[in-house]
C-alpha positions in Angstrom: 51.7 -11.1 -94.9 50.5 -9.9 -91.4 51.0 -13.4 -90.0 52.3 -16.8 -91.3 51.6 -20.0 -89.4 54.1 -22.6 -90.6 54.5 -26.4 -90.6 51.2 -27.2 -88.8 49.1 -30.2 -88.9 46.1 -28.5 -90.5 42.6 -29.8 -89.4 40.7 -27.3 -91.4 37.2 -27.8 -89.8 35.7 -29.8 -92.9 36.1 -33.2 -91.4 38.6 -34.2 -94.1 41.9 -35.7 -92.9 44.6 -33.5 -91.5 47.7 -32.4 -93.6 51.0 -30.6 -93.3 50.9 -27.0 -94.4 51.0 -23.2 -93.7 48.6 -20.5 -93.4 49.0 -17.0 -94.5 46.9 -14.2 -92.9 46.6 -10.6 -94.0 44.1 -7.8 -92.9 42.3 -10.3 -90.5 41.5 -12.9 -93.2 43.0 -16.1 -94.4 44.8 -15.4 -97.7 46.4 -18.8 -98.5 46.3 -22.4 -96.9 48.9 -24.9 -98.1 52.4 -23.8 -99.1 53.2 -20.1 -98.3 56.2 -18.6 -99.9 55.6 -15.1 -98.5 57.1 -14.0 -95.2 55.1 -12.7 -92.4 55.6 -9.7 -90.1 54.7 -12.4 -87.3 55.6 -16.0 -88.0 54.5 -19.1 -85.8 56.2 -22.3 -86.1 53.5 -25.0 -85.5 55.5 -27.9 -86.1 54.0 -31.1 -84.5 51.0 -29.0 -83.4 47.2 -29.1 -84.6 46.2 -26.0 -86.4 42.4 -25.7 -86.4 39.7 -23.0 -86.8 38.8 -21.2 -83.5 36.2 -23.0 -81.5 32.6 -21.8 -81.2 30.7 -22.0 -77.8 26.9 -22.0 -78.6 25.4 -21.7 -75.1 26.9 -19.3 -72.8 25.9 -16.6 -70.1 28.9 -14.2 -70.5 26.4 -11.3 -70.8 27.4 -9.6 -67.6 31.1 -10.4 -67.6 31.6 -9.0 -71.0 31.0 -5.6 -69.3 34.1 -5.8 -67.3 36.0 -8.4 -69.2 35.9 -8.3 -73.0 37.9 -11.5 -73.3 35.4 -13.6 -71.4 38.3 -15.2 -69.4 39.2 -18.0 -69.4 37.2 -19.0 -72.6 39.8 -17.9 -75.1 42.7 -19.8 -73.5 40.5 -22.9 -73.9 40.5 -22.3 -77.8 37.1 -20.6 -77.9 37.1 -17.6 -80.4 33.3 -17.0 -80.6 30.7 -17.3 -77.9 26.8 -17.2 -78.0 25.3 -15.3 -75.0 21.8 -14.4 -74.2 20.5 -18.0 -73.7 17.6 -19.2 -71.5 15.3 -16.2 -72.4 17.8 -13.9 -70.7 19.8 -11.1 -72.3 20.9 -7.8 -70.8 19.0 -5.9 -73.7 16.6 -4.5 -74.5 16.0 -3.5 -70.9 14.4 -0.4 -69.5 15.9 1.3 -66.5 12.9 0.4 -64.3 13.5 -3.3 -65.1 17.1 -3.6 -64.4 16.9 -5.1 -61.0 14.2 -7.5 -62.1 16.6 -8.8 -64.6 19.4 -9.0 -62.2 17.2 -11.1 -59.9 16.5 -13.5 -62.7 20.3 -13.8 -63.6 21.0 -14.5 -59.9 18.4 -17.3 -59.7 18.8 -18.9 -63.0 22.5 -18.5 -63.7 23.6 -18.0 -60.1 25.4 -14.5 -60.9 25.9 -12.7 -57.6 24.0 -9.4 -57.0 27.4 -7.7 -56.0 28.9 -8.4 -59.3 26.2 -6.4 -61.1 26.3 -3.7 -58.5 30.0 -3.3 -58.7 30.9 -4.4 -62.1 28.1 -3.0 -64.5 27.7 0.6 -65.4 24.2 0.7 -66.7 24.4 3.0 -69.8 22.2 1.3 -72.2 18.5 0.4 -72.8 18.2 -0.8 -76.4 19.8 -3.9 -78.0 21.8 -1.7 -80.3 23.1 0.5 -77.3 24.1 -2.7 -75.6 26.1 -3.9 -78.5 27.8 -0.6 -78.9 28.7 -0.8 -75.2 30.4 -4.3 -75.2 32.2 -3.6 -78.5 34.3 -1.0 -76.7 36.8 -3.6 -75.3 36.0 -6.8 -77.1 38.7 -9.6 -77.5 36.4 -12.5 -78.2 33.8 -12.7 -81.0 30.1 -12.4 -79.7 27.0 -13.8 -81.4 24.4 -12.5 -79.0 20.9 -13.9 -78.6 18.0 -11.6 -77.5 16.0 -13.0 -74.6 12.2 -13.8 -75.0 11.7 -12.8 -71.2 13.1 -9.4 -71.8 11.1 -8.7 -74.8 8.0 -9.4 -72.8 9.3 -7.3 -70.0 10.0 -4.4 -72.2 6.6 -4.4 -73.9 4.3 -5.6 -71.0 6.2 -4.6 -67.8 5.0 -6.4 -64.9 2.2 -7.9 -66.6 4.7 -10.1 -68.5 5.0 -12.1 -65.4 1.3 -12.9 -65.0 -0.5 -13.4 -68.4 -0.4 -14.1 -72.1 0.1 -11.1 -74.4 -2.7 -9.3 -76.4 -2.5 -9.1 -80.2 -1.2 -5.6 -79.9 1.5 -6.5 -77.5 2.6 -9.4 -79.6 2.9 -7.1 -82.6 5.0 -4.8 -80.4 7.2 -7.6 -79.5 7.6 -8.5 -83.1 8.7 -4.9 -84.0 11.1 -5.1 -80.9 12.6 -8.3 -82.0 13.2 -7.0 -85.5 15.0 -4.0 -84.0 17.3 -6.4 -82.1 18.0 -8.6 -85.1 18.9 -5.5 -87.2 21.2 -4.4 -84.3 23.2 -7.8 -84.4 21.1 -10.4 -82.6 21.7 -13.9 -84.0 18.3 -15.1 -82.9 15.9 -15.5 -80.0 16.1 -17.6 -76.9 13.2 -18.9 -74.8 12.7 -21.0 -71.7 9.9 -23.5 -70.8 11.3 -24.2 -67.3 13.1 -21.4 -65.5 12.0 -19.5 -62.4 12.7 -16.1 -61.4 14.1 -14.9 -57.9 10.7 -15.2 -56.4 10.5 -18.9 -57.6 7.9 -17.9 -60.1 7.9 -18.6 -63.8 10.0 -16.3 -66.0 8.1 -14.1 -68.4 8.7 -16.4 -71.4 6.8 -19.2 -69.7 3.5 -17.1 -69.8 3.7 -16.8 -73.6 1.2 -18.9 -75.5 1.9 -20.8 -78.8 0.5 -17.9 -80.9 3.1 -15.3 -79.4 6.0 -17.7 -79.9 4.8 -18.5 -83.5 4.5 -14.7 -84.2 8.0 -14.1 -83.0 9.4 -17.1 -85.0 7.8 -15.5 -88.1 10.1 -12.7 -87.6 13.2 -15.1 -87.2 12.1 -16.7 -90.4 12.1 -13.4 -92.2 15.7 -12.8 -91.0 16.9 -16.4 -91.3 17.7 -16.5 -87.4 17.7 -19.2 -85.0 15.4 -20.1 -82.0 17.0 -21.5 -78.8 14.9 -23.1 -76.1 15.4 -24.6 -72.7 13.1 -27.6 -72.5 12.0 -29.8 -69.6 15.1 -31.9 -69.8 14.1 -33.7 -66.6 11.0 -35.3 -68.2 11.5 -37.4 -71.3 7.8 -37.5 -72.6 7.7 -33.5 -72.4 11.1 -33.4 -74.1 9.7 -35.4 -77.1 6.8 -33.2 -77.2 9.0 -30.0 -77.4 11.1 -31.6 -80.1 7.8 -32.1 -82.0 6.9 -28.4 -81.2 10.1 -27.2 -82.5 10.1 -29.1 -85.5 6.7 -27.8 -86.4 8.0 -24.2 -85.8 11.2 -25.0 -88.0 9.2 -26.4 -91.0 6.6 -23.6 -90.8 9.0 -20.7 -90.6 12.0 -22.4 -92.3 14.2 -21.7 -89.3 16.9 -23.6 -87.3 15.9 -24.4 -83.7 18.0 -25.8 -80.9 17.2 -27.1 -77.4 19.5 -27.7 -74.5 20.5 -29.4 -72.6 20.3 -33.0 -73.2 21.8 -35.0 -70.3 22.7 -38.8 -70.0 22.1 -40.4 -66.7 22.5 -44.1 -65.9 18.7 -44.2 -65.5 17.5 -42.5 -68.7 19.4 -44.3 -71.6 16.1 -45.2 -73.1 14.7 -41.7 -72.9 17.7 -40.1 -74.4 17.6 -42.8 -77.3 13.9 -41.9 -77.8 14.6 -38.0 -77.8 17.4 -38.6 -80.5 15.3 -41.0 -82.6 12.4 -38.3 -82.6 15.0 -35.6 -83.5 16.1 -37.7 -86.6 12.6 -38.5 -87.6 11.5 -34.8 -87.5 14.8 -33.7 -89.4 14.3 -36.3 -92.0 10.8 -34.8 -92.6 12.4 -31.4 -93.2 12.8 -29.8 -89.8 16.0 -28.4 -88.3 16.1 -29.3 -84.6 19.4 -29.6 -82.8 19.8 -30.9 -79.4 22.9 -29.6 -77.4 25.0 -32.1 -75.6 27.8 -31.0 -73.2 31.1 -32.9 -72.8 31.8 -32.9 -69.1 30.1 -34.8 -66.2 27.9 -32.9 -63.9 29.7 -31.7 -60.7 28.1 -29.3 -58.3 29.8 -27.3 -55.5 28.1 -25.3 -52.8 28.1 -23.5 -49.6 25.0 -22.6 -47.6 26.0 -18.8 -47.9 24.4 -18.6 -51.4 21.4 -20.5 -52.8 22.4 -23.7 -54.8 20.3 -25.4 -57.5 21.3 -28.7 -56.1 18.5 -28.2 -53.4 15.8 -26.8 -55.8 13.6 -29.9 -55.2 13.9 -29.6 -51.5 11.5 -26.9 -50.9 12.3 -26.1 -47.3 16.0 -26.1 -47.7 15.8 -23.9 -50.9 13.5 -21.5 -49.3 15.9 -21.2 -46.3 18.7 -20.6 -48.8 17.0 -18.4 -51.2 15.1 -16.1 -48.9 17.4 -16.1 -45.9 20.4 -14.2 -44.7 23.6 -15.9 -43.2 22.1 -15.1 -39.9 18.7 -16.6 -40.5 20.2 -19.6 -42.2 22.5 -20.5 -39.2 19.5 -19.8 -36.9 17.6 -22.4 -38.9 20.2 -24.8 -38.6 20.6 -24.3 -34.8 16.9 -24.5 -34.2 16.0 -28.0 -33.0 12.6 -28.1 -34.8 13.7 -26.5 -38.0 16.8 -28.7 -38.2 14.7 -31.9 -37.5 12.4 -30.8 -40.4 15.3 -30.1 -42.8 17.0 -33.5 -42.0 13.6 -35.3 -42.5 13.0 -33.7 -45.8 16.3 -34.7 -47.2 16.9 -37.9 -45.5 15.7 -40.1 -48.6 18.7 -38.6 -50.4 21.2 -39.9 -47.8 23.3 -41.6 -50.7 24.0 -38.0 -52.2 24.9 -36.4 -49.0 27.3 -39.4 -48.0 29.3 -39.0 -51.3 29.6 -35.2 -50.8 33.2 -34.2 -50.5 34.4 -31.4 -48.2 36.6 -29.4 -50.5 37.4 -26.2 -48.5 37.2 -24.8 -45.0 38.7 -21.8 -43.0 39.2 -23.1 -39.6 42.4 -25.0 -38.7 40.3 -27.6 -36.6 38.4 -28.8 -39.7 41.3 -29.0 -42.1 41.8 -32.6 -41.3 38.4 -33.3 -43.0 39.2 -31.6 -46.3 39.1 -34.2 -49.2 37.1 -36.6 -47.2 33.4 -37.6 -48.0 30.8 -36.8 -45.5 30.2 -40.5 -44.8 33.9 -40.7 -43.6 33.6 -37.5 -41.7 30.3 -38.5 -40.1 31.9 -41.8 -38.9 34.7 -40.0 -37.2 32.4 -37.6 -35.6 29.7 -40.3 -34.5 26.8 -38.7 -36.5 25.3 -39.2 -40.1 26.2 -37.2 -43.4 23.3 -34.8 -43.1 24.0 -33.6 -39.7 27.8 -33.4 -40.2 27.0 -31.1 -43.3 25.0 -28.9 -41.1 27.5 -29.0 -38.3 30.4 -28.1 -40.5 28.5 -25.2 -42.0 27.9 -23.8 -38.6 31.3 -24.3 -37.5 32.7 -22.4 -40.7 30.1 -19.7 -40.5 28.5 -21.1 -43.8 31.8 -21.0 -45.5 32.3 -24.8 -45.7 32.5 -25.9 -49.3 31.1 -29.1 -50.5 31.4 -30.9 -53.8 28.9 -33.3 -55.4 31.1 -34.9 -58.0 30.3 -37.0 -61.0 26.5 -36.8 -60.5 25.6 -37.8 -64.0 26.5 -37.4 -67.7 29.3 -39.7 -66.8 28.8 -42.8 -69.1 31.6 -42.2 -71.6 30.4 -44.7 -74.0 27.0 -43.3 -74.1 28.0 -39.6 -74.1 30.7 -40.2 -76.6 28.1 -41.9 -79.0 25.9 -38.6 -78.5 28.7 -36.2 -79.1 29.5 -37.9 -82.5 25.9 -38.3 -83.6 25.2 -36.3 -87.0 22.1 -34.8 -85.4 23.7 -33.5 -82.2 25.3 -30.1 -81.6 28.2 -30.0 -79.1 27.2 -27.2 -76.7 25.3 -26.4 -73.5 28.6 -25.4 -71.7 26.8 -22.6 -69.8 30.2 -20.6 -69.9 30.0 -17.7 -67.5 27.1 -18.9 -65.3 26.8 -21.0 -62.1 30.3 -19.5 -61.1 29.9 -20.8 -57.5 28.7 -24.2 -58.4 31.1 -25.5 -61.0 33.5 -24.4 -63.5 31.8 -23.9 -67.1 35.2 -23.8 -68.8 37.3 -26.5 -70.3 34.7 -28.5 -72.2 36.7 -28.2 -75.4 39.9 -29.6 -73.8 37.8 -32.3 -72.2 36.4 -33.2 -75.6 39.8 -33.8 -77.1 41.3 -35.5 -73.9 38.4 -37.9 -73.0 36.7 -38.6 -76.1 39.4 -38.4 -78.9 42.6 -39.3 -77.1 41.5 -41.5 -74.2 38.3 -43.2 -75.6 38.6 -42.9 -79.4 35.0 -42.0 -79.5 35.8 -39.8 -82.5 38.6 -38.7 -84.6 40.3 -35.3 -84.1 39.0 -34.2 -87.4 35.5 -35.2 -86.4 35.8 -33.4 -83.1 37.1 -30.1 -84.6 34.4 -30.1 -87.3 31.8 -30.6 -84.4 32.8 -27.4 -82.7 33.8 -25.2 -85.6 32.2 -25.5 -89.1 29.2 -27.6 -87.9 28.4 -24.9 -85.1 28.9 -22.0 -87.7 26.8 -23.6 -90.2 24.0 -24.4 -87.7 23.9 -20.8 -86.5 24.5 -19.3 -89.8 27.7 -17.6 -88.8 29.4 -16.3 -91.9 33.1 -16.7 -92.8 34.0 -18.6 -89.8 34.5 -22.2 -88.8 37.0 -23.4 -91.5 40.7 -22.6 -92.5 39.8 -21.5 -96.0 40.9 -18.7 -98.2 38.8 -15.7 -97.6 37.6 -16.7 -94.1 38.1 -14.6 -91.1 41.3 -15.8 -89.4 40.1 -17.3 -86.0 42.6 -19.9 -85.4 43.5 -22.3 -82.4 46.9 -24.1 -82.2 47.1 -27.0 -79.8 49.0 -30.0 -78.9 46.9 -33.1 -79.6 48.9 -35.1 -77.1 48.4 -32.6 -74.2 45.2 -30.7 -74.8 42.9 -31.0 -71.7 41.3 -29.0 -69.0 43.0 -28.3 -65.7 41.9 -29.0 -62.2 39.1 -26.9 -60.9 40.0 -24.1 -58.5 38.6 -21.1 -56.7 39.6 -17.6 -57.3 38.5 -14.1 -56.4 38.3 -12.1 -59.5 34.6 -11.2 -59.9 33.5 -7.6 -59.1 32.4 -7.0 -55.6 35.1 -9.2 -54.1 33.3 -12.2 -55.6 34.6 -15.6 -56.1 34.3 -18.3 -58.9 35.5 -21.7 -59.8 37.7 -21.8 -63.0 40.0 -24.2 -65.0 43.1 -23.4 -66.9 43.7 -24.9 -70.4 46.2 -27.5 -71.0 48.0 -27.8 -74.4 46.4 -24.8 -76.0 49.6 -22.8 -77.4 48.1 -20.0 -79.4 44.8 -18.5 -80.1 44.3 -16.0 -83.0 41.2 -13.9 -83.3 40.6 -11.7 -86.3 44.1 -12.3 -87.6 45.8 -11.2 -84.4 47.3 -13.2 -81.5 45.0 -13.0 -78.6 46.5 -15.5 -76.4 49.7 -17.5 -75.9 50.5 -20.2 -73.5 53.9 -18.7 -72.7 52.7 -14.9 -72.5 49.0 -15.1 -71.7 46.6 -12.5 -73.0 47.8 -9.9 -75.5 46.5 -6.3 -75.9 44.8 -7.2 -79.2 41.2 -6.3 -79.4 39.8 -7.8 -82.6 36.6 -9.3 -81.3 33.5 -8.6 -83.3 29.7 -8.8 -82.9 28.8 -11.7 -85.1 25.4 -11.5 -86.6 23.8 -14.4 -88.6 24.3 -14.3 -92.4 21.4 -13.5 -94.6 
C-alpha cells in the first residue's frame, strides 16, 4: 500500500459510532477500512486520535488566493480538504478582459479583498471558465468545487447594461448557454445574491435579474443536477421566509438543491430564526431541497479607518468617507470641526457599540498603554467619550489604530448549537478567504469540535464529523468524498479530540502587495491527507504534495 493509517479511532462520516481500525490507501483511494495486514510505503500511527474524512467548507471566497496559493492557507491545517469558492454571485470566470477591474471592485466591496492583492498577486491569463480552471489546477493542493457567479454571467453577456436592467429573452438564452459551458468545465453550480452592492454602492448585476431569468438559469442547473447558492436578506426575517419559499419553488420545479446563507442567531431574533427553520422544514417535507447555512463562530469584526469596513455600512456618512476617501481626506474629515460633529451625531445612537470596542493594535509608543482596553475605559482616562476617542486615536496613529468589535452576535451557544445539529441545517457560511482585514475566516471546524462537541456537548463527535463531511458531500453532489469507505478518494483528517480547537486571531503580512490579514492557527489537527498523499502535518507543516483536484458535481 502507498499509505496505511493504523490504530485510529475511526469516525467514518456516516454518523455511526466510532471504532478502532486501520485504513489502507493506494493510488489515491481508500482500499480497505478495518484490519489491514498489508504494509505501507508510509505508515501513520494514529493511536488515540480521531481519523475522519477530510472536512468540506461549502462557502468560501478563496477565488483570488488560489492564484498565488494553491493550498488556500491556512484552510488545510484546520482539517479542510475541499472548498467551494465562487459564492455570492462572484467568481473570477467567465470574465472578459474589459471587465476585470469591475470585478475587482466588487470583490473589494463585498469580500473586502485589497486592490493591491489583485494588482500584484494575479496574472490575468484567462477569460473563460475552462481557462480559469486550467489556471488554478497548475499548483493545487486543496480540492476545489467552484461555483460560477450569476453577476459575472450577466457581465459577460450584457456588459455595462447588466448593472442597470433586466435581460432580454435573447440575453437570457445566451446566459443559459454560457452557464452550460461553465458546468461542463467543472462548475459545481451557480451562485446569486439578493443583497450585495458593488464598489459604487449600487446593486451587483445579479440583483437586476428578474424571476424569469433566474428560472431559466435554474433550468440549466436541473439538466446537470447542479446546485443554486443564494445570499438572502438575512437581516429581515419576513424577506428570509419569502426567499425560502422562492428557493423551494425553484427546487421542486427543476429538481435541484438550493442553499441560502448565512443564517445568524442574535439575542433579538430567536423567534425569527425559529420561523425560518420551521418554513425550511415545511418546504422540504413538501419535496423541496432548501439548505440554510449556519456558521459555528461568533461574529467579531476588526477595523481601521485606512480601509472601508462593513461595520459602518448603515452609517452612510461614515461609510462614504471611508469608501470614497483617501487617507488624507479621511483624516481631513476627522479634523474638520463641522464634519466631525456630523459624524459623531450620526453614530451617537450606537454609543454602546463604540464603548465596547477594544483597541487591539497601535504603532506609537504613547498609545501602547491603551492596547487591550475598551474605548469606554480609554475615554474615561482621557476625559472624552468613546466616539471621540476612536477618532482621536485614529488621527494619532495615521489611521493605523486597530479596533475590535468582539462577540457582536451569533454567540448564544445553546441556540447556535441547536441549529448546528438540526437535520435541515448545513454547517457552512465560513467566508474563508474573505474579509481578511475584518476577521479571521479560519478555524470554524476546530471551534465546532472544541465549543459544541467537547465543551457544550451539543452534539457527538460522530454527528459533528458527519455534518462537515458526508452531509456536505451529499448536499453538493460531490462524488466519492465525505466517507472513509473502500473505493472513496482518500481525503483524511487526523486530529486529537481532546485538543482540537482554533488558535487566537493574529495579524500577518502575507498577502501580495505587502498586504495584511487576520489568521488563526489550528490546534490539535495532526495530519491532513489529500488524494492519498500527506499534505500537512502538525510537526512539519505543508508538504510538497499537489494532489488537489477540481471537484465537479456527480451526474
